[in-house]
Biopython code that builds the backbone (N, CA, C, O; Angstrom):
import numpy as np
from Bio.PDB.StructureBuilder import StructureBuilder

atoms = [
    (1, "MET", "N", (119.400, 112.543, 115.347)),
    (1, "MET", "CA", (119.683, 111.801, 114.092)),
    (1, "MET", "C", (119.153, 110.084, 114.697)),
    (1, "MET", "O", (118.383, 109.275, 114.179)),
    (2, "ARG", "N", (119.824, 110.028, 115.778)),
    (2, "ARG", "CA", (119.720, 108.911, 116.699)),
    (2, "ARG", "C", (118.478, 108.482, 117.277)),
    (2, "ARG", "O", (118.317, 107.263, 117.351)),
    (3, "VAL", "N", (117.359, 109.404, 117.800)),
    (3, "VAL", "CA", (116.134, 108.773, 117.531)),
    (3, "VAL", "C", (115.405, 108.873, 116.692)),
    (3, "VAL", "O", (114.324, 108.286, 116.743)),
    (4, "LEU", "N", (115.715, 109.557, 115.771)),
    (4, "LEU", "CA", (114.692, 109.733, 114.276)),
    (4, "LEU", "C", (115.349, 107.876, 113.832)),
    (4, "LEU", "O", (114.595, 107.342, 113.019)),
    (5, "LEU", "N", (116.188, 107.250, 114.130)),
    (5, "LEU", "CA", (116.880, 106.011, 113.850)),
    (5, "LEU", "C", (116.403, 105.100, 114.558)),
    (5, "LEU", "O", (116.211, 104.086, 113.886)),
    (6, "ILE", "N", (115.987, 104.946, 116.126)),
    (6, "ILE", "CA", (115.589, 104.145, 116.591)),
    (6, "ILE", "C", (114.008, 104.620, 116.703)),
    (6, "ILE", "O", (113.398, 103.708, 117.262)),
    (7, "LEU", "N", (113.321, 105.469, 116.449)),
    (7, "LEU", "CA", (112.303, 105.230, 115.983)),
    (7, "LEU", "C", (111.302, 104.681, 114.984)),
    (7, "LEU", "O", (110.125, 104.321, 114.988)),
    (8, "ASN", "N", (112.308, 104.782, 114.128)),
    (8, "ASN", "CA", (111.992, 104.290, 112.050)),
    (8, "ASN", "C", (112.274, 102.757, 112.837)),
    (8, "ASN", "O", (111.237, 102.094, 112.828)),
    (9, "LEU", "N", (113.325, 102.112, 113.449)),
    (9, "LEU", "CA", (113.697, 100.632, 113.729)),
    (9, "LEU", "C", (112.157, 100.120, 114.339)),
    (9, "LEU", "O", (111.373, 99.367, 113.761)),
    (10, "ILE", "N", (112.000, 100.692, 115.523)),
    (10, "ILE", "CA", (110.844, 100.275, 116.431)),
    (10, "ILE", "C", (109.013, 99.937, 115.532)),
    (10, "ILE", "O", (108.061, 99.179, 115.719)),
    (11, "ALA", "N", (109.500, 101.363, 114.269)),
    (11, "ALA", "CA", (108.092, 100.672, 113.769)),
    (11, "ALA", "C", (108.363, 99.976, 112.586)),
    (11, "ALA", "O", (107.404, 99.361, 112.120)),
    (12, "VAL", "N", (109.586, 99.905, 111.889)),
    (12, "VAL", "CA", (109.688, 98.119, 111.530)),
    (12, "VAL", "C", (109.311, 97.485, 112.052)),
    (12, "VAL", "O", (108.222, 96.971, 111.799)),
    (13, "VAL", "N", (110.146, 97.159, 113.210)),
    (13, "VAL", "CA", (109.415, 95.715, 114.125)),
    (13, "VAL", "C", (108.266, 95.733, 114.033)),
    (13, "VAL", "O", (107.780, 94.732, 113.507)),
    (14, "CYS", "N", (107.366, 96.763, 114.451)),
    (14, "CYS", "CA", (106.183, 96.199, 115.036)),
    (14, "CYS", "C", (105.420, 96.039, 113.531)),
    (14, "CYS", "O", (104.583, 95.137, 113.554)),
    (15, "LEU", "N", (105.533, 96.691, 112.301)),
    (15, "LEU", "CA", (104.959, 96.309, 111.094)),
    (15, "LEU", "C", (105.434, 94.680, 110.479)),
    (15, "LEU", "O", (104.783, 93.929, 109.753)),
    (16, "ALA", "N", (106.874, 94.479, 111.105)),
    (16, "ALA", "CA", (106.925, 93.084, 110.430)),
    (16, "ALA", "C", (105.913, 92.240, 111.440)),
    (16, "ALA", "O", (105.106, 91.454, 110.943)),
    (17, "ASN", "N", (105.998, 92.468, 113.141)),
    (17, "ASN", "CA", (104.973, 91.786, 113.909)),
    (17, "ASN", "C", (103.428, 91.592, 113.517)),
    (17, "ASN", "O", (102.690, 90.610, 113.599)),
    (18, "PHE", "N", (103.227, 92.867, 113.073)),
    (18, "PHE", "CA", (101.524, 93.164, 112.664)),
    (18, "PHE", "C", (101.501, 91.927, 111.381)),
    (18, "PHE", "O", (100.776, 90.963, 111.626)),
    (19, "ALA", "N", (102.084, 91.918, 110.345)),
    (19, "ALA", "CA", (102.167, 91.484, 108.979)),
    (19, "ALA", "C", (102.696, 89.877, 109.606)),
    (19, "ALA", "O", (102.562, 89.294, 108.530)),
    (20, "HIS", "N", (103.040, 89.110, 110.270)),
    (20, "HIS", "CA", (103.403, 88.324, 110.763)),
    (20, "HIS", "C", (102.303, 87.003, 111.683)),
    (20, "HIS", "O", (102.429, 85.780, 111.743)),
    (21, "ALA", "N", (101.124, 88.070, 112.372)),
    (21, "ALA", "CA", (100.410, 88.006, 112.969)),
    (21, "ALA", "C", (99.157, 87.923, 112.062)),
    (21, "ALA", "O", (98.378, 86.991, 112.264)),
    (22, "ASN", "N", (98.931, 88.702, 111.207)),
    (22, "ASN", "CA", (97.765, 88.630, 110.109)),
    (22, "ASN", "C", (97.822, 87.516, 109.207)),
    (22, "ASN", "O", (96.941, 86.715, 108.896)),
    (23, "ASN", "N", (99.183, 87.623, 108.793)),
    (23, "ASN", "CA", (100.003, 86.219, 107.803)),
    (23, "ASN", "C", (99.024, 84.955, 108.705)),
    (23, "ASN", "O", (97.850, 84.935, 108.335)),
    (24, "THR", "N", (99.385, 83.931, 109.819)),
    (24, "THR", "CA", (99.549, 83.029, 110.357)),
    (24, "THR", "C", (98.017, 82.600, 110.743)),
    (24, "THR", "O", (97.606, 81.440, 110.734)),
    (25, "LYS", "N", (97.230, 83.790, 111.094)),
    (25, "LYS", "CA", (96.016, 83.896, 111.459)),
    (25, "LYS", "C", (94.912, 83.250, 109.968)),
    (25, "LYS", "O", (93.967, 82.465, 110.055)),
    (26, "SER", "N", (95.401, 83.840, 108.858)),
    (26, "SER", "CA", (94.809, 83.279, 107.669)),
    (26, "SER", "C", (94.977, 81.556, 107.507)),
    (26, "SER", "O", (94.118, 80.730, 107.200)),
    (27, "LYS", "N", (95.981, 81.423, 107.738)),
    (27, "LYS", "CA", (96.280, 79.674, 107.313)),
    (27, "LYS", "C", (95.409, 79.002, 108.857)),
    (27, "LYS", "O", (94.737, 77.986, 109.031)),
    (28, "THR", "N", (95.700, 79.797, 109.505)),
    (28, "THR", "CA", (94.756, 78.397, 110.717)),
    (28, "THR", "C", (93.116, 78.536, 110.508)),
    (28, "THR", "O", (92.437, 77.566, 110.844)),
    (29, "ASP", "N", (92.431, 79.749, 109.947)),
    (29, "ASP", "CA", (91.649, 80.010, 109.771)),
    (29, "ASP", "C", (90.974, 78.665, 108.980)),
    (29, "ASP", "O", (91.733, 78.167, 108.148)),
    (30, "LYS", "N", (89.625, 77.999, 109.132)),
    (30, "LYS", "CA", (89.133, 77.102, 108.706)),
    (30, "LYS", "C", (87.884, 77.876, 108.201)),
    (30, "LYS", "O", (87.168, 78.617, 108.874)),
    (31, "VAL", "N", (87.707, 77.428, 106.317)),
    (31, "VAL", "CA", (86.904, 77.817, 105.576)),
    (31, "VAL", "C", (86.614, 76.961, 104.623)),
    (31, "VAL", "O", (87.284, 76.461, 103.720)),
    (32, "GLU", "N", (85.171, 76.833, 105.060)),
    (32, "GLU", "CA", (84.322, 75.589, 104.273)),
    (32, "GLU", "C", (83.580, 76.139, 103.347)),
    (32, "GLU", "O", (83.035, 77.242, 103.391)),
    (33, "VAL", "N", (83.550, 74.834, 101.941)),
    (33, "VAL", "CA", (82.937, 75.807, 100.783)),
    (33, "VAL", "C", (81.048, 75.233, 101.558)),
    (33, "VAL", "O", (80.764, 74.243, 102.232)),
    (34, "SER", "N", (80.207, 76.316, 101.079)),
    (34, "SER", "CA", (79.340, 76.162, 100.946)),
    (34, "SER", "C", (78.522, 75.671, 99.925)),
    (34, "SER", "O", (79.060, 75.760, 98.821)),
    (35, "LYS", "N", (77.235, 75.108, 99.923)),
    (35, "LYS", "CA", (76.589, 74.828, 98.825)),
    (35, "LYS", "C", (76.639, 75.540, 97.752)),
    (35, "LYS", "O", (77.047, 74.892, 96.788)),
    (36, "LYS", "N", (76.310, 76.939, 97.471)),
    (36, "LYS", "CA", (76.227, 77.867, 96.944)),
    (36, "LYS", "C", (77.535, 77.933, 96.078)),
    (36, "LYS", "O", (77.677, 77.894, 94.856)),
    (37, "LYS", "N", (78.514, 78.054, 97.177)),
    (37, "LYS", "CA", (80.177, 78.231, 96.222)),
    (37, "LYS", "C", (80.580, 76.758, 95.691)),
    (37, "LYS", "O", (81.537, 76.830, 94.920)),
    (38, "ALA", "N", (80.097, 75.407, 95.898)),
    (38, "ALA", "CA", (79.912, 74.456, 95.406)),
    (38, "ALA", "C", (79.285, 74.423, 94.478)),
    (38, "ALA", "O", (79.549, 73.354, 93.929)),
    (39, "VAL", "N", (78.404, 75.081, 93.784)),
    (39, "VAL", "CA", (77.424, 75.090, 92.478)),
    (39, "VAL", "C", (78.655, 76.257, 91.912)),
    (39, "VAL", "O", (79.160, 76.061, 90.807)),
    (40, "ILE", "N", (78.978, 77.165, 92.544)),
    (40, "ILE", "CA", (79.792, 78.261, 91.526)),
    (40, "ILE", "C", (80.767, 77.327, 91.242)),
    (40, "ILE", "O", (80.579, 76.826, 90.133)),
    (41, "LEU", "N", (81.620, 76.952, 91.750)),
    (41, "LEU", "CA", (82.551, 76.288, 90.996)),
    (41, "LEU", "C", (82.531, 75.044, 90.287)),
    (41, "LEU", "O", (83.493, 74.745, 89.580)),
    (42, "ALA", "N", (81.749, 74.445, 90.375)),
    (42, "ALA", "CA", (80.929, 73.285, 89.634)),
    (42, "ALA", "C", (80.516, 74.086, 87.911)),
    (42, "ALA", "O", (80.595, 73.544, 86.809)),
    (43, "LYS", "N", (80.161, 75.246, 88.182)),
    (43, "LYS", "CA", (79.711, 75.492, 86.744)),
    (43, "LYS", "C", (80.761, 76.305, 86.176)),
    (43, "LYS", "O", (80.577, 76.467, 84.969)),
    (44, "GLN", "N", (81.688, 76.814, 86.573)),
    (44, "GLN", "CA", (82.850, 77.199, 86.555)),
    (44, "GLN", "C", (83.951, 76.009, 85.688)),
    (44, "GLN", "O", (84.972, 76.345, 85.087)),
    (45, "THR", "N", (83.401, 74.501, 85.823)),
    (45, "THR", "CA", (84.141, 73.871, 85.092)),
    (45, "THR", "C", (83.487, 73.548, 84.091)),
    (45, "THR", "O", (83.846, 73.681, 82.921)),
    (46, "THR", "N", (82.301, 73.021, 84.557)),
    (46, "THR", "CA", (81.034, 72.932, 83.471)),
    (46, "THR", "C", (80.077, 73.334, 83.604)),
    (46, "THR", "O", (79.357, 73.286, 84.601)),
    (47, "ASP", "N", (79.828, 74.008, 82.185)),
    (47, "ASP", "CA", (78.752, 74.646, 81.869)),
    (47, "ASP", "C", (77.234, 74.148, 81.615)),
    (47, "ASP", "O", (77.260, 73.477, 80.583)),
    (48, "GLY", "N", (75.991, 74.202, 82.108)),
    (48, "GLY", "CA", (74.767, 73.719, 82.063)),
    (48, "GLY", "C", (73.743, 73.945, 83.382)),
    (48, "GLY", "O", (73.748, 74.927, 84.125)),
    (49, "THR", "N", (73.124, 73.116, 83.443)),
    (49, "THR", "CA", (71.829, 73.521, 84.471)),
    (49, "THR", "C", (71.870, 72.601, 85.812)),
    (49, "THR", "O", (71.623, 71.398, 85.885)),
    (50, "THR", "N", (72.191, 73.360, 86.698)),
    (50, "THR", "CA", (71.991, 72.463, 87.815)),
    (50, "THR", "C", (71.130, 71.712, 88.187)),
    (50, "THR", "O", (70.121, 72.240, 88.654)),
    (51, "LEU", "N", (71.204, 70.058, 88.117)),
    (51, "LEU", "CA", (69.897, 68.988, 88.866)),
    (51, "LEU", "C", (69.626, 69.063, 90.077)),
    (51, "LEU", "O", (68.640, 69.466, 90.694)),
    (52, "LYS", "N", (70.849, 68.524, 90.444)),
    (52, "LYS", "CA", (71.014, 68.261, 92.346)),
    (52, "LYS", "C", (72.243, 68.476, 92.667)),
    (52, "LYS", "O", (73.221, 68.462, 91.920)),
    (53, "ILE", "N", (72.190, 68.720, 94.041)),
    (53, "ILE", "CA", (72.990, 68.986, 94.989)),
    (53, "ILE", "C", (73.326, 67.955, 96.272)),
    (53, "ILE", "O", (72.515, 67.799, 97.185)),
    (54, "SER", "N", (74.195, 67.498, 96.241)),
    (54, "SER", "CA", (74.184, 66.217, 97.626)),
    (54, "SER", "C", (75.194, 66.178, 98.356)),
    (54, "SER", "O", (76.324, 66.204, 97.868)),
    (55, "GLU", "N", (74.935, 66.095, 99.880)),
    (55, "GLU", "CA", (76.068, 66.471, 100.370)),
    (55, "GLU", "C", (76.327, 65.434, 101.034)),
    (55, "GLU", "O", (75.408, 64.778, 101.525)),
    (56, "GLU", "N", (78.154, 64.934, 101.243)),
    (56, "GLU", "CA", (78.369, 63.945, 101.815)),
    (56, "GLU", "C", (79.625, 64.621, 102.758)),
    (56, "GLU", "O", (80.027, 65.773, 102.599)),
    (57, "THR", "N", (80.251, 63.504, 103.946)),
    (57, "THR", "CA", (81.199, 64.255, 104.736)),
    (57, "THR", "C", (81.783, 65.175, 104.604)),
    (57, "THR", "O", (81.813, 66.212, 105.266)),
    (58, "LEU", "N", (82.578, 64.702, 103.261)),
    (58, "LEU", "CA", (84.016, 65.622, 103.060)),
    (58, "LEU", "C", (83.521, 66.160, 101.302)),
    (58, "LEU", "O", (84.316, 66.594, 100.468)),
    (59, "PHE", "N", (82.638, 66.050, 101.182)),
    (59, "PHE", "CA", (82.327, 66.737, 99.887)),
    (59, "PHE", "C", (80.593, 66.896, 99.067)),
    (59, "PHE", "O", (79.596, 66.185, 99.194)),
    (60, "PHE", "N", (80.800, 67.951, 98.366)),
    (60, "PHE", "CA", (79.579, 68.045, 97.825)),
    (60, "PHE", "C", (79.624, 67.182, 96.537)),
    (60, "PHE", "O", (80.743, 66.973, 96.070)),
    (61, "THR", "N", (78.354, 66.561, 95.790)),
    (61, "THR", "CA", (77.987, 66.459, 94.500)),
    (61, "THR", "C", (77.222, 67.039, 93.937)),
    (61, "THR", "O", (76.109, 67.095, 94.461)),
    (62, "VAL", "N", (77.475, 67.906, 92.321)),
    (62, "VAL", "CA", (76.512, 68.752, 91.937)),
    (62, "VAL", "C", (76.531, 68.251, 90.434)),
    (62, "VAL", "O", (77.389, 68.342, 89.556)),
    (63, "ARG", "N", (75.345, 67.723, 90.463)),
    (63, "ARG", "CA", (74.866, 66.853, 89.074)),
    (63, "ARG", "C", (74.220, 68.192, 88.222)),
    (63, "ARG", "O", (73.346, 68.906, 88.713)),
    (64, "ILE", "N", (74.654, 68.352, 87.212)),
    (64, "ILE", "CA", (74.714, 69.405, 85.922)),
    (64, "ILE", "C", (74.495, 68.658, 84.593)),
    (64, "ILE", "O", (75.170, 67.785, 84.048)),
    (65, "LEU", "N", (73.171, 69.357, 84.180)),
    (65, "LEU", "CA", (72.812, 68.845, 82.545)),
    (65, "LEU", "C", (73.460, 70.138, 81.839)),
    (65, "LEU", "O", (73.275, 71.355, 81.829)),
    (66, "LYS", "N", (74.498, 69.006, 81.137)),
    (66, "LYS", "CA", (74.788, 70.140, 79.866)),
    (66, "LYS", "C", (73.821, 70.123, 78.427)),
    (66, "LYS", "O", (72.829, 69.434, 78.189)),
    (67, "ALA", "N", (74.472, 71.101, 77.614)),
    (67, "ALA", "CA", (73.072, 71.526, 76.742)),
    (67, "ALA", "C", (73.349, 70.454, 75.499)),
    (67, "ALA", "O", (72.855, 70.628, 74.385)),
    (68, "ASP", "N", (74.103, 69.453, 75.792)),
    (68, "ASP", "CA", (74.198, 68.310, 74.739)),
    (68, "ASP", "C", (74.053, 66.825, 75.203)),
    (68, "ASP", "O", (74.581, 65.850, 74.668)),
    (69, "GLY", "N", (73.095, 66.840, 76.492)),
    (69, "GLY", "CA", (72.189, 66.582, 76.717)),
    (69, "GLY", "C", (72.759, 65.543, 78.279)),
    (69, "GLY", "O", (72.119, 65.169, 79.262)),
    (70, "HIS", "N", (73.864, 65.403, 77.980)),
    (70, "HIS", "CA", (74.975, 64.821, 78.717)),
    (70, "HIS", "C", (74.841, 65.179, 80.115)),
    (70, "HIS", "O", (74.960, 66.373, 80.390)),
    (71, "VAL", "N", (74.544, 64.103, 81.320)),
    (71, "VAL", "CA", (74.846, 64.313, 82.802)),
    (71, "VAL", "C", (76.284, 64.093, 83.398)),
    (71, "VAL", "O", (77.139, 63.241, 83.157)),
    (72, "VAL", "N", (76.247, 65.280, 84.353)),
    (72, "VAL", "CA", (77.575, 65.366, 84.619)),
    (72, "VAL", "C", (77.203, 65.244, 85.939)),
    (72, "VAL", "O", (76.117, 65.682, 86.320)),
    (73, "ASP", "N", (78.103, 64.613, 86.797)),
    (73, "ASP", "CA", (78.697, 64.701, 88.098)),
    (73, "ASP", "C", (79.718, 65.026, 88.605)),
    (73, "ASP", "O", (80.625, 64.233, 88.354)),
    (74, "LEU", "N", (80.111, 66.194, 89.478)),
    (74, "LEU", "CA", (81.537, 66.863, 90.147)),
    (74, "LEU", "C", (81.399, 67.068, 91.364)),
    (74, "LEU", "O", (80.559, 67.779, 91.914)),
    (75, "LYS", "N", (82.312, 66.382, 91.873)),
    (75, "LYS", "CA", (82.428, 66.298, 93.627)),
    (75, "LYS", "C", (83.811, 67.444, 93.916)),
    (75, "LYS", "O", (84.989, 67.432, 93.560)),
    (76, "ILE", "N", (82.847, 68.533, 94.862)),
    (76, "ILE", "CA", (83.422, 69.480, 94.905)),
    (76, "ILE", "C", (83.817, 69.342, 96.446)),
    (76, "ILE", "O", (83.062, 69.354, 97.418)),
    (77, "ASN", "N", (85.690, 69.161, 96.395)),
    (77, "ASN", "CA", (85.910, 68.982, 98.069)),
    (77, "ASN", "C", (85.405, 70.047, 99.278)),
    (77, "ASN", "O", (85.631, 71.231, 99.026)),
    (78, "LYS", "N", (84.840, 69.793, 100.377)),
    (78, "LYS", "CA", (84.304, 71.068, 101.237)),
    (78, "LYS", "C", (85.736, 71.912, 101.744)),
    (78, "LYS", "O", (85.736, 73.143, 101.775)),
    (79, "LYS", "N", (86.699, 71.268, 102.055)),
    (79, "LYS", "CA", (87.843, 71.963, 102.513)),
    (79, "LYS", "C", (88.695, 72.948, 101.520)),
    (79, "LYS", "O", (89.080, 74.095, 101.744)),
    (80, "THR", "N", (88.863, 72.157, 100.378)),
    (80, "THR", "CA", (90.192, 73.085, 99.544)),
    (80, "THR", "C", (89.136, 73.715, 98.365)),
    (80, "THR", "O", (89.574, 74.616, 97.651)),
    (81, "GLY", "N", (87.739, 73.232, 98.168)),
    (81, "GLY", "CA", (87.617, 73.616, 96.688)),
    (81, "GLY", "C", (87.589, 73.098, 95.512)),
    (81, "GLY", "O", (87.125, 73.459, 94.431)),
    (82, "GLU", "N", (88.231, 72.075, 95.931)),
    (82, "GLU", "CA", (88.554, 70.930, 94.743)),
    (82, "GLU", "C", (87.845, 70.605, 93.789)),
    (82, "GLU", "O", (86.712, 70.464, 94.251)),
    (83, "VAL", "N", (87.842, 70.379, 92.613)),
    (83, "VAL", "CA", (86.438, 69.925, 91.929)),
    (83, "VAL", "C", (87.004, 69.089, 90.801)),
    (83, "VAL", "O", (87.946, 69.389, 90.068)),
    (84, "LYS", "N", (86.319, 68.064, 90.786)),
    (84, "LYS", "CA", (86.612, 66.488, 90.476)),
    (84, "LYS", "C", (85.533, 65.697, 89.479)),
    (84, "LYS", "O", (84.611, 65.014, 89.925)),
    (85, "LYS", "N", (85.714, 65.834, 88.501)),
    (85, "LYS", "CA", (84.683, 64.750, 87.723)),
    (85, "LYS", "C", (84.532, 63.222, 88.456)),
    (85, "LYS", "O", (85.466, 62.476, 88.749)),
    (86, "ASP", "N", (83.378, 63.027, 88.623)),
    (86, "ASP", "CA", (83.158, 61.792, 88.914)),
    (86, "ASP", "C", (82.675, 60.423, 87.901)),
    (86, "ASP", "O", (82.520, 59.309, 88.402)),
]
sb = StructureBuilder()
sb.init_structure("model")
sb.init_model(0)
sb.init_chain("A")
sb.init_seg("    ")
for serial, (resi, resn, name, xyz) in enumerate(atoms, 1):
    if name == "N":
        sb.init_residue(resn, " ", resi, " ")
    sb.init_atom(name, np.array(xyz, "f"), 0.0, 1.0, " ", f" {name:<3s}", serial, name[0])
structure = sb.get_structure()
């Protein structure tokens, strides 16, 4: 009985360490938004036809032509994927 209890405790400790290692790895990985992903994020915010994509140091600017004829510039943060209207 004691052996089973000790083995169970060892298994729980090992799983906890493994879960913690995976969690800290995902926080430190830097995932940048690609041009393709920037367009997808922009189109989720504003429906229309993509006219132009410009790349700056910190963000992409995606120009979209809406169905009503208006042109909208959206800035997509490269690090976070946050979309802001210009």
